[in-house]
C-alpha positions as a LaTeX table, in Angstrom:
\begin{tabular}{lrrr}
\hline
Residue & $x$ (\AA) & $y$ (\AA) & $z$ (\AA) \\
\hline
Unk1 & 31.54 & 10.70 & 16.25 \\
Unk2 & 30.91 & 12.93 & 13.23 \\
Unk3 & 34.63 & 13.46 & 12.67 \\
Unk4 & 35.23 & 9.71 & 12.72 \\
Unk5 & 32.75 & 9.36 & 9.84 \\
Unk6 & 34.04 & 12.12 & 7.58 \\
Unk7 & 37.74 & 11.42 & 8.21 \\
Unk8 & 40.69 & 13.72 & 8.98 \\
Unk9 & 40.98 & 15.03 & 5.40 \\
Unk10 & 37.43 & 16.40 & 5.26 \\
Unk11 & 38.58 & 19.83 & 6.40 \\
Unk12 & 40.80 & 20.89 & 3.52 \\
Unk13 & 43.44 & 23.52 & 4.24 \\
Unk14 & 43.10 & 26.81 & 2.44 \\
Unk15 & 45.91 & 29.39 & 2.72 \\
Unk16 & 43.57 & 32.40 & 2.79 \\
Unk17 & 40.89 & 30.94 & 5.06 \\
Unk18 & 40.24 & 31.81 & 8.70 \\
Unk19 & 38.99 & 29.69 & 11.58 \\
Unk20 & 35.25 & 29.59 & 12.08 \\
Unk21 & 33.82 & 30.69 & 15.39 \\
Unk22 & 30.64 & 29.57 & 17.06 \\
Unk23 & 31.91 & 26.25 & 18.48 \\
Unk24 & 34.11 & 25.94 & 21.51 \\
Unk25 & 36.24 & 23.18 & 20.03 \\
Unk26 & 36.22 & 20.63 & 17.20 \\
Unk27 & 37.14 & 16.96 & 17.55 \\
Unk28 & 40.80 & 16.38 & 16.89 \\
Unk29 & 42.29 & 14.19 & 14.17 \\
Unk30 & 44.32 & 12.10 & 16.58 \\
Unk31 & 47.29 & 14.50 & 16.79 \\
Unk32 & 45.74 & 16.66 & 19.49 \\
Unk33 & 45.29 & 19.57 & 17.07 \\
Unk34 & 41.79 & 20.74 & 16.23 \\
Unk35 & 41.03 & 21.05 & 12.50 \\
Unk36 & 39.73 & 24.55 & 13.18 \\
Unk37 & 43.29 & 25.60 & 14.04 \\
Unk38 & 44.38 & 24.68 & 10.52 \\
Unk39 & 41.95 & 27.07 & 8.95 \\
Unk40 & 39.55 & 25.83 & 6.24 \\
Unk41 & 37.31 & 27.17 & 3.55 \\
Unk42 & 33.90 & 27.94 & 5.02 \\
Unk43 & 32.26 & 27.78 & 1.60 \\
Unk44 & 32.98 & 24.06 & 1.41 \\
Unk45 & 30.96 & 23.27 & 4.53 \\
Unk46 & 27.21 & 23.64 & 4.78 \\
Unk47 & 25.63 & 25.46 & 7.67 \\
Unk48 & 23.62 & 22.40 & 8.54 \\
Unk49 & 26.72 & 20.24 & 8.89 \\
Unk50 & 28.33 & 22.88 & 11.07 \\
Unk51 & 25.25 & 22.73 & 13.30 \\
Unk52 & 25.84 & 18.99 & 13.71 \\
Unk53 & 29.49 & 19.62 & 14.60 \\
Unk54 & 28.44 & 22.17 & 17.20 \\
Unk55 & 25.77 & 19.85 & 18.61 \\
Unk56 & 28.37 & 17.09 & 19.00 \\
Unk57 & 30.55 & 19.48 & 21.02 \\
Unk58 & 27.82 & 21.24 & 22.99 \\
Unk59 & 26.88 & 19.70 & 26.37 \\
Unk60 & 23.24 & 19.02 & 27.14 \\
Unk61 & 23.53 & 21.53 & 29.99 \\
Unk62 & 26.38 & 23.12 & 31.92 \\
Unk63 & 28.30 & 20.42 & 33.74 \\
Unk64 & 26.79 & 17.50 & 31.78 \\
Unk65 & 29.17 & 14.93 & 30.30 \\
Unk66 & 26.79 & 14.00 & 27.46 \\
Unk67 & 26.53 & 16.14 & 24.33 \\
Unk68 & 23.32 & 17.39 & 22.79 \\
Unk69 & 23.81 & 15.31 & 19.65 \\
Unk70 & 24.49 & 12.09 & 21.57 \\
Unk71 & 21.35 & 12.42 & 23.70 \\
Unk72 & 19.17 & 13.23 & 20.70 \\
Unk73 & 20.59 & 10.34 & 18.65 \\
Unk74 & 19.96 & 7.86 & 21.47 \\
Unk75 & 16.39 & 9.07 & 21.98 \\
Unk76 & 15.62 & 8.76 & 18.28 \\
Unk77 & 17.15 & 5.28 & 18.25 \\
Unk78 & 14.94 & 4.20 & 21.18 \\
Unk79 & 11.88 & 5.51 & 19.36 \\
Unk80 & 12.76 & 3.58 & 16.20 \\
Unk81 & 13.55 & 0.30 & 17.97 \\
Unk82 & 10.31 & 0.34 & 19.99 \\
Unk83 & 8.13 & 1.65 & 17.15 \\
Unk84 & 6.73 & 4.57 & 19.12 \\
Unk85 & 4.60 & 7.37 & 17.71 \\
Unk86 & 5.85 & 10.94 & 17.43 \\
Unk87 & 3.28 & 12.20 & 19.93 \\
Unk88 & 4.60 & 9.72 & 22.50 \\
Unk89 & 8.14 & 10.90 & 21.77 \\
Unk90 & 7.09 & 14.54 & 22.23 \\
Unk91 & 5.47 & 13.78 & 25.58 \\
Unk92 & 8.59 & 12.02 & 26.83 \\
Unk93 & 10.74 & 14.93 & 25.65 \\
Unk94 & 8.50 & 17.42 & 27.44 \\
Unk95 & 8.66 & 15.35 & 30.62 \\
Unk96 & 12.47 & 15.17 & 30.38 \\
Unk97 & 12.71 & 18.92 & 29.72 \\
Unk98 & 10.76 & 19.64 & 32.91 \\
Unk99 & 13.37 & 17.75 & 34.96 \\
Unk100 & 16.45 & 19.23 & 33.27 \\
Unk101 & 18.01 & 22.56 & 34.27 \\
Unk102 & 16.68 & 25.65 & 32.58 \\
Unk103 & 19.79 & 26.08 & 30.45 \\
Unk104 & 19.40 & 22.66 & 28.77 \\
Unk105 & 19.64 & 22.33 & 24.99 \\
Unk106 & 17.33 & 19.35 & 24.46 \\
Unk107 & 15.01 & 20.07 & 21.49 \\
Unk108 & 11.37 & 20.44 & 22.45 \\
Unk109 & 9.83 & 17.95 & 20.00 \\
Unk110 & 10.60 & 15.26 & 17.45 \\
Unk111 & 10.49 & 17.68 & 14.53 \\
Unk112 & 13.43 & 19.74 & 15.81 \\
Unk113 & 15.34 & 16.58 & 16.80 \\
Unk114 & 14.95 & 15.22 & 13.28 \\
Unk115 & 16.24 & 18.48 & 11.81 \\
Unk116 & 19.31 & 18.21 & 14.04 \\
Unk117 & 20.36 & 14.69 & 13.02 \\
Unk118 & 19.20 & 14.57 & 9.40 \\
Unk119 & 22.71 & 15.29 & 8.10 \\
Unk120 & 24.15 & 12.24 & 9.85 \\
Unk121 & 22.55 & 9.94 & 7.27 \\
Unk122 & 24.79 & 8.78 & 4.46 \\
Unk123 & 23.48 & 9.84 & 1.03 \\
Unk124 & 21.71 & 6.99 & $-0.72$ \\
Unk125 & 20.36 & 6.97 & $-4.26$ \\
Unk126 & 17.97 & 4.16 & $-5.18$ \\
Unk127 & 18.21 & 3.06 & $-8.79$ \\
Unk128 & 15.79 & 0.44 & $-10.10$ \\
Unk129 & 17.54 & $-0.98$ & $-13.14$ \\
Unk130 & 15.65 & $-3.39$ & $-15.36$ \\
Unk131 & 17.61 & $-5.34$ & $-17.94$ \\
Unk132 & 16.53 & $-6.99$ & $-21.16$ \\
Unk133 & 16.55 & $-10.31$ & $-19.34$ \\
Unk134 & 13.81 & $-9.06$ & $-17.04$ \\
Unk135 & 11.66 & $-7.88$ & $-19.96$ \\
Unk136 & 11.93 & $-11.24$ & $-21.75$ \\
Unk137 & 11.88 & $-13.50$ & $-18.69$ \\
Unk138 & 8.34 & $-14.68$ & $-19.41$ \\
Unk139 & 9.45 & $-16.17$ & $-22.75$ \\
Unk140 & 12.78 & $-17.70$ & $-21.64$ \\
Unk141 & 12.14 & $-19.25$ & $-18.23$ \\
Unk142 & 11.59 & $-22.96$ & $-17.72$ \\
Unk143 & 8.73 & $-24.27$ & $-15.63$ \\
Unk144 & 7.60 & $-27.62$ & $-14.32$ \\
Unk145 & 4.56 & $-29.11$ & $-15.98$ \\
Unk146 & 1.48 & $-28.62$ & $-13.84$ \\
Unk147 & 2.93 & $-25.80$ & $-11.71$ \\
Unk148 & 2.19 & $-22.08$ & $-12.02$ \\
Unk149 & 4.67 & $-19.52$ & $-10.71$ \\
Unk150 & 3.84 & $-16.74$ & $-13.18$ \\
Unk151 & 0.85 & $-15.66$ & $-15.33$ \\
Unk152 & 2.80 & $-16.84$ & $-18.40$ \\
Unk153 & 2.25 & $-20.43$ & $-17.19$ \\
Unk154 & $-1.52$ & $-20.10$ & $-17.39$ \\
Unk155 & $-3.81$ & $-21.43$ & $-20.09$ \\
Unk156 & $-5.10$ & $-17.89$ & $-20.79$ \\
Unk157 & $-1.58$ & $-16.68$ & $-21.64$ \\
Unk158 & $-0.89$ & $-19.61$ & $-23.96$ \\
Unk159 & $-4.29$ & $-19.22$ & $-25.61$ \\
Unk160 & $-3.49$ & $-15.60$ & $-26.46$ \\
Unk161 & $-0.13$ & $-16.64$ & $-27.95$ \\
Unk162 & $-1.87$ & $-19.17$ & $-30.18$ \\
Unk163 & $-4.52$ & $-16.66$ & $-31.25$ \\
Unk164 & $-2.00$ & $-13.90$ & $-32.07$ \\
Unk165 & 1.32 & $-15.54$ & $-33.03$ \\
Unk166 & 2.71 & $-12.35$ & $-34.59$ \\
Unk167 & 2.47 & $-10.57$ & $-31.26$ \\
Unk168 & 3.89 & $-13.54$ & $-29.36$ \\
Unk169 & 6.91 & $-13.82$ & $-31.69$ \\
Unk170 & 8.38 & $-10.64$ & $-30.17$ \\
Unk171 & 9.12 & $-11.42$ & $-26.49$ \\
Unk172 & 9.82 & $-7.75$ & $-25.78$ \\
Unk173 & 6.17 & $-6.82$ & $-26.33$ \\
Unk174 & 4.46 & $-5.74$ & $-23.13$ \\
Unk175 & 1.41 & $-7.36$ & $-21.57$ \\
Unk176 & $-0.51$ & $-5.17$ & $-19.14$ \\
Unk177 & $-3.24$ & $-5.43$ & $-16.53$ \\
Unk178 & $-5.54$ & $-2.58$ & $-15.57$ \\
Unk179 & $-6.49$ & $-2.13$ & $-11.91$ \\
Unk180 & $-9.17$ & 0.26 & $-10.69$ \\
Unk181 & $-10.38$ & 0.96 & $-7.18$ \\
Unk182 & $-11.49$ & 3.79 & $-4.96$ \\
Unk183 & $-10.29$ & 4.88 & $-1.54$ \\
Unk184 & $-10.94$ & 7.57 & 1.06 \\
Unk185 & $-7.92$ & 9.91 & 1.25 \\
Unk186 & $-9.05$ & 11.46 & 4.53 \\
Unk187 & $-9.17$ & 8.16 & 6.42 \\
Unk188 & $-12.09$ & 6.52 & 8.16 \\
Unk189 & $-12.64$ & 9.43 & 10.52 \\
Unk190 & $-12.54$ & 12.16 & 7.87 \\
Unk191 & $-15.27$ & 13.49 & 5.66 \\
Unk192 & $-16.78$ & 11.27 & 3.00 \\
Unk193 & $-14.75$ & 11.55 & $-0.19$ \\
Unk194 & $-14.04$ & 8.85 & $-2.77$ \\
Unk195 & $-10.93$ & 9.19 & $-4.93$ \\
Unk196 & $-10.33$ & 6.65 & $-7.69$ \\
Unk197 & $-7.05$ & 5.41 & $-9.11$ \\
Unk198 & $-6.37$ & 3.66 & $-12.42$ \\
Unk199 & $-3.13$ & 1.66 & $-12.38$ \\
Unk200 & $-1.35$ & $-0.25$ & $-15.15$ \\
Unk201 & 1.13 & $-2.96$ & $-14.27$ \\
Unk202 & 3.25 & $-5.11$ & $-16.65$ \\
Unk203 & 3.03 & $-8.89$ & $-16.29$ \\
Unk204 & 6.17 & $-9.75$ & $-18.25$ \\
Unk205 & 8.57 & $-9.25$ & $-15.33$ \\
Unk206 & 9.89 & $-12.10$ & $-13.14$ \\
Unk207 & 7.88 & $-13.06$ & $-10.04$ \\
Unk208 & 10.27 & $-11.18$ & $-7.74$ \\
Unk209 & 9.49 & $-7.96$ & $-9.63$ \\
Unk210 & 5.97 & $-8.49$ & $-10.95$ \\
Unk211 & 3.23 & $-6.61$ & $-9.05$ \\
Unk212 & 5.75 & $-4.76$ & $-6.89$ \\
Unk213 & 4.91 & $-1.10$ & $-6.08$ \\
Unk214 & 7.80 & 0.30 & $-8.11$ \\
Unk215 & 6.47 & $-1.40$ & $-11.25$ \\
Unk216 & 2.84 & $-0.32$ & $-10.84$ \\
Unk217 & 2.22 & 2.85 & $-12.83$ \\
Unk218 & $-0.43$ & 5.35 & $-11.80$ \\
Unk219 & $-2.05$ & 6.55 & $-15.02$ \\
Unk220 & $-5.22$ & 8.33 & $-13.93$ \\
Unk221 & $-6.49$ & 9.91 & $-10.71$ \\
Unk222 & $-10.26$ & 10.41 & $-10.77$ \\
Unk223 & $-11.30$ & 13.02 & $-8.20$ \\
Unk224 & $-14.37$ & 12.71 & $-5.98$ \\
Unk225 & $-16.40$ & 13.36 & $-4.02$ \\
Unk226 & $-18.22$ & 10.21 & $-5.21$ \\
Unk227 & $-17.33$ & 7.30 & $-7.48$ \\
Unk228 & $-17.50$ & 8.04 & $-11.22$ \\
Unk229 & $-19.98$ & 5.24 & $-12.02$ \\
Unk230 & $-21.05$ & 5.59 & $-15.66$ \\
Unk231 & $-18.86$ & 8.66 & $-16.19$ \\
Unk232 & $-15.77$ & 6.49 & $-15.99$ \\
Unk233 & $-15.61$ & 6.29 & $-19.80$ \\
Unk234 & $-14.80$ & 10.01 & $-19.92$ \\
Unk235 & $-11.77$ & 9.54 & $-17.68$ \\
Unk236 & $-10.59$ & 6.33 & $-19.36$ \\
Unk237 & $-10.79$ & 7.63 & $-22.92$ \\
Unk238 & $-7.19$ & 9.03 & $-23.08$ \\
Unk239 & $-5.83$ & 5.78 & $-21.66$ \\
Unk240 & $-7.83$ & 3.70 & $-24.13$ \\
Unk241 & $-6.49$ & 5.74 & $-27.05$ \\
Unk242 & $-2.90$ & 5.19 & $-25.92$ \\
Unk243 & $-3.46$ & 1.46 & $-25.47$ \\
Unk244 & $-4.90$ & 1.19 & $-28.97$ \\
Unk245 & $-1.90$ & 3.11 & $-30.33$ \\
Unk246 & 0.45 & 0.69 & $-28.57$ \\
Unk247 & $-1.45$ & $-2.23$ & $-30.06$ \\
Unk248 & $-1.90$ & $-1.17$ & $-33.71$ \\
Unk249 & 1.13 & 1.08 & $-34.30$ \\
Unk250 & 3.62 & 0.49 & $-31.52$ \\
Unk251 & 6.45 & 2.66 & $-30.27$ \\
Unk252 & 10.00 & 2.67 & $-31.62$ \\
Unk253 & 12.34 & 1.54 & $-28.83$ \\
Unk254 & 16.06 & 0.84 & $-28.48$ \\
Unk255 & 17.25 & $-2.46$ & $-27.02$ \\
Unk256 & 20.51 & $-1.73$ & $-25.25$ \\
Unk257 & 21.34 & $-5.43$ & $-24.85$ \\
Unk258 & 21.35 & $-6.14$ & $-28.59$ \\
Unk259 & 21.95 & $-2.54$ & $-29.73$ \\
Unk260 & 18.93 & $-2.77$ & $-32.01$ \\
Unk261 & 15.76 & $-0.80$ & $-32.54$ \\
Unk262 & 12.37 & $-2.49$ & $-32.57$ \\
Unk263 & 8.69 & $-1.60$ & $-32.53$ \\
Unk264 & 7.36 & $-2.36$ & $-29.08$ \\
Unk265 & 3.66 & $-3.13$ & $-28.86$ \\
Unk266 & 1.46 & $-3.61$ & $-25.82$ \\
Unk267 & $-1.74$ & $-5.48$ & $-25.10$ \\
Unk268 & $-4.19$ & $-5.34$ & $-22.21$ \\
Unk269 & $-4.48$ & $-8.91$ & $-20.94$ \\
Unk270 & $-7.16$ & $-8.44$ & $-18.28$ \\
Unk271 & $-8.54$ & $-6.17$ & $-15.58$ \\
Unk272 & $-8.24$ & $-6.63$ & $-11.82$ \\
Unk273 & $-11.06$ & $-5.19$ & $-9.72$ \\
Unk274 & $-13.91$ & $-6.09$ & $-7.41$ \\
Unk275 & $-17.45$ & $-6.93$ & $-8.43$ \\
Unk276 & $-19.08$ & $-3.44$ & $-8.31$ \\
Unk277 & $-16.20$ & $-1.90$ & $-10.27$ \\
Unk278 & $-16.43$ & $-4.76$ & $-12.77$ \\
Unk279 & $-19.87$ & $-3.51$ & $-13.73$ \\
Unk280 & $-18.53$ & 0.00 & $-14.39$ \\
Unk281 & $-15.17$ & $-0.72$ & $-16.02$ \\
Unk282 & $-15.78$ & $-3.90$ & $-17.99$ \\
Unk283 & $-17.37$ & $-2.14$ & $-20.94$ \\
Unk284 & $-15.24$ & 0.99 & $-21.12$ \\
Unk285 & $-11.73$ & $-0.17$ & $-20.30$ \\
Unk286 & $-11.88$ & $-2.70$ & $-23.13$ \\
Unk287 & $-13.77$ & $-0.70$ & $-25.74$ \\
Unk288 & $-12.22$ & $-0.97$ & $-29.20$ \\
Unk289 & $-9.94$ & $-3.92$ & $-28.35$ \\
Unk290 & $-10.26$ & $-6.38$ & $-31.26$ \\
Unk291 & $-8.65$ & $-9.20$ & $-29.29$ \\
Unk292 & $-10.78$ & $-8.90$ & $-26.15$ \\
Unk293 & $-13.38$ & $-11.50$ & $-27.09$ \\
Unk294 & $-10.66$ & $-14.11$ & $-27.59$ \\
Unk295 & $-9.38$ & $-13.86$ & $-23.99$ \\
Unk296 & $-10.14$ & $-16.85$ & $-21.81$ \\
Unk297 & $-10.00$ & $-14.63$ & $-18.72$ \\
Unk298 & $-11.11$ & $-11.06$ & $-19.29$ \\
Unk299 & $-11.68$ & $-9.84$ & $-15.74$ \\
Unk300 & $-10.09$ & $-10.96$ & $-12.47$ \\
Unk301 & $-12.40$ & $-10.32$ & $-9.53$ \\
Unk302 & $-11.05$ & $-9.52$ & $-6.10$ \\
Unk303 & $-11.05$ & $-12.67$ & $-3.96$ \\
Unk304 & $-11.66$ & $-10.73$ & $-0.76$ \\
Unk305 & $-14.74$ & $-9.09$ & $-2.26$ \\
Unk306 & $-16.13$ & $-12.50$ & $-3.19$ \\
Unk307 & $-15.42$ & $-13.67$ & 0.36 \\
Unk308 & $-17.37$ & $-10.66$ & 1.64 \\
Unk309 & $-20.43$ & $-11.70$ & $-0.37$ \\
Unk310 & $-20.25$ & $-15.23$ & 1.06 \\
Unk311 & $-19.75$ & $-13.91$ & 4.59 \\
Unk312 & $-22.66$ & $-11.45$ & 4.35 \\
Unk313 & $-25.07$ & $-14.14$ & 3.14 \\
Unk314 & $-24.11$ & $-16.69$ & 5.80 \\
Unk315 & $-23.84$ & $-14.24$ & 8.70 \\
Unk316 & $-27.13$ & $-12.47$ & 7.93 \\
Unk317 & $-28.95$ & $-15.81$ & 7.77 \\
Unk318 & $-27.51$ & $-16.99$ & 11.09 \\
Unk319 & $-28.19$ & $-13.63$ & 12.77 \\
Unk320 & $-31.69$ & $-13.53$ & 11.20 \\
Unk321 & $-31.26$ & $-10.01$ & 9.82 \\
Unk322 & $-34.46$ & $-8.89$ & 8.14 \\
Unk323 & $-34.21$ & $-7.89$ & 4.45 \\
Unk324 & $-30.54$ & $-8.96$ & 4.47 \\
Unk325 & $-30.94$ & $-12.72$ & 4.17 \\
Unk326 & $-31.98$ & $-15.17$ & 1.48 \\
Unk327 & $-33.79$ & $-17.41$ & 3.95 \\
Unk328 & $-37.18$ & $-15.88$ & 3.15 \\
Unk329 & $-40.77$ & $-17.04$ & 2.99 \\
Unk330 & $-40.58$ & $-18.10$ & $-0.66$ \\
Unk331 & $-37.55$ & $-20.27$ & 0.07 \\
Unk332 & $-39.51$ & $-22.11$ & 2.78 \\
Unk333 & $-42.42$ & $-22.66$ & 0.41 \\
Unk334 & $-40.06$ & $-24.27$ & $-2.11$ \\
Unk335 & $-38.88$ & $-26.82$ & 0.46 \\
Unk336 & $-42.01$ & $-28.86$ & $-0.07$ \\
Unk337 & $-41.06$ & $-29.47$ & $-3.71$ \\
Unk338 & $-37.30$ & $-29.77$ & $-3.25$ \\
Unk339 & $-36.64$ & $-31.77$ & $-0.09$ \\
Unk340 & $-38.38$ & $-33.37$ & 2.85 \\
Unk341 & $-38.01$ & $-30.86$ & 5.69 \\
Unk342 & $-41.38$ & $-30.90$ & 7.40 \\
Unk343 & $-40.24$ & $-28.75$ & 10.32 \\
Unk344 & $-39.21$ & $-25.94$ & 7.98 \\
Unk345 & $-42.26$ & $-25.98$ & 5.74 \\
Unk346 & $-44.80$ & $-23.17$ & 6.03 \\
Unk347 & $-47.84$ & $-24.00$ & 8.14 \\
Unk348 & $-51.01$ & $-23.70$ & 6.09 \\
Unk349 & $-52.83$ & $-22.28$ & 9.11 \\
Unk350 & $-50.17$ & $-19.57$ & 9.50 \\
Unk351 & $-49.11$ & $-18.80$ & 5.91 \\
Unk352 & $-47.06$ & $-15.73$ & 6.82 \\
Unk353 & $-45.14$ & $-17.37$ & 9.67 \\
Unk354 & $-41.69$ & $-18.71$ & 8.81 \\
Unk355 & $-40.32$ & $-21.53$ & 11.01 \\
Unk356 & $-36.87$ & $-20.97$ & 12.48 \\
Unk357 & $-34.13$ & $-23.36$ & 11.44 \\
Unk358 & $-31.69$ & $-24.91$ & 13.90 \\
Unk359 & $-28.88$ & $-22.62$ & 12.76 \\
Unk360 & $-30.85$ & $-19.41$ & 13.49 \\
Unk361 & $-29.61$ & $-17.80$ & 16.70 \\
Unk362 & $-31.91$ & $-16.62$ & 19.44 \\
Unk363 & $-32.01$ & $-13.04$ & 20.68 \\
Unk364 & $-29.88$ & $-13.88$ & 23.72 \\
Unk365 & $-27.29$ & $-15.66$ & 21.57 \\
Unk366 & $-27.10$ & $-12.76$ & 19.12 \\
Unk367 & $-26.62$ & $-10.33$ & 21.99 \\
Unk368 & $-23.72$ & $-12.38$ & 23.36 \\
Unk369 & $-22.03$ & $-12.41$ & 19.94 \\
Unk370 & $-22.42$ & $-8.64$ & 19.51 \\
Unk371 & $-21.05$ & $-7.97$ & 23.00 \\
Unk372 & $-18.12$ & $-10.29$ & 22.33 \\
Unk373 & $-17.34$ & $-8.53$ & 19.04 \\
Unk374 & $-17.64$ & $-5.13$ & 20.73 \\
Unk375 & $-14.95$ & $-6.11$ & 23.21 \\
Unk376 & $-12.44$ & $-7.43$ & 20.67 \\
Unk377 & $-9.18$ & $-5.53$ & 20.29 \\
Unk378 & $-6.84$ & $-5.84$ & 17.32 \\
Unk379 & $-3.46$ & $-4.28$ & 16.45 \\
Unk380 & $-3.64$ & $-0.94$ & 14.67 \\
Unk381 & $-4.17$ & $-1.38$ & 10.96 \\
Unk382 & $-5.10$ & $-5.06$ & 11.20 \\
Unk383 & $-8.84$ & $-5.18$ & 11.85 \\
Unk384 & $-9.42$ & $-2.48$ & 14.43 \\
Unk385 & $-12.62$ & $-1.29$ & 12.74 \\
Unk386 & $-14.68$ & $-4.45$ & 13.35 \\
Unk387 & $-15.95$ & $-3.10$ & 16.67 \\
Unk388 & $-17.29$ & $-0.01$ & 14.91 \\
Unk389 & $-19.65$ & $-2.05$ & 12.76 \\
Unk390 & $-21.43$ & $-3.71$ & 15.71 \\
Unk391 & $-25.03$ & $-2.54$ & 16.14 \\
Unk392 & $-26.09$ & $-3.82$ & 19.56 \\
Unk393 & $-29.49$ & $-2.11$ & 19.38 \\
Unk394 & $-30.49$ & $-4.07$ & 16.27 \\
Unk395 & $-28.21$ & $-7.07$ & 17.00 \\
Unk396 & $-26.38$ & $-7.09$ & 13.67 \\
Unk397 & $-23.21$ & $-5.99$ & 11.86 \\
Unk398 & $-23.44$ & $-3.25$ & 9.27 \\
Unk399 & $-21.17$ & $-1.79$ & 6.58 \\
Unk400 & $-18.30$ & $-4.20$ & 7.13 \\
Unk401 & $-15.35$ & $-3.85$ & 4.76 \\
Unk402 & $-13.91$ & $-6.69$ & 2.69 \\
Unk403 & $-10.82$ & $-7.01$ & 4.89 \\
Unk404 & $-12.94$ & $-7.14$ & 8.05 \\
Unk405 & $-15.02$ & $-9.98$ & 6.60 \\
Unk406 & $-11.83$ & $-11.80$ & 5.61 \\
Unk407 & $-10.45$ & $-11.52$ & 9.16 \\
Unk408 & $-13.76$ & $-12.60$ & 10.68 \\
Unk409 & $-13.93$ & $-15.70$ & 8.49 \\
\hline
\end{tabular}
């Protein structure tokens, strides 16, 4: 198998070389003669590739027709096709090793199997090449009136071009968005630690490239253990200085397409974050930007975070969660002046008693909902954490994440 890939001329003949020992026989080149009988330069073959050659020739155990390499390759292929975890693979390997003879050569775990077959992969080098057409796509593409397939089709983009025509005259100028958010690097079951990332992404690329991971640039990593809050200006100051330099001075660049040099400038179009981060970053990430007040859209709030606010308000009202709902005593007192809902108005003989609306669930109904949520099962990584937020003792949901609220809605 390996020899079919590399070809018969891989083992070059060297007049002063000697055959290499350690393998009983090498695959032949079709003439019945092993390449090892020719003699070849050992320095031209890596030890790891020789290990693969030996594994392809070594039986799994004495008397077995299958080679070690073939069995390992098939096991790894089964794991990949069925999307199994490494721990499951290790358990199957251990079970198979217990049934094989003692002189078997099956690796004990997935780590050693991967080391054995890693040299079978063909070398691949990924090159992400962006051309001048990609950088100027936002200024050259044609769109249908009334449709939006790119931020350049928006009213905010056109308003900025009208406000700053000198900047818009150069289509190679870069327009950026700043994204900020925190995450827990240790996972949900690890210790509490909040690490914050600041990412810049260009919006001048075509839709097939815009907002892709390879074109999102990590500029700052703010360590924990908690969110920076008002200290975020200290971390953002170097980035702000560079953005102002890109805006006022620019950077001398070479355009390979036209073989010309030009001063490339950049502008921060907007920020992308959720509502709590908006309160921290809105003042500092835009400090010193003379054009910021002219933007029609300065901050883009996370849609899922807005959905979480809506979900929390509705769900807490229906579940009648104390101190977590807006259906309070003052709201019932205002009903008398706003609308005619006699059943929901506060009784003058019981001024502190609040009538229950028809949409408020009873204790038995809330218990059924919590038990149903506790028994839900989702695929890993989809919404598996919803069951963890169920508080059956108090009949409510607590600390739900934005994605969990989105799935629930």
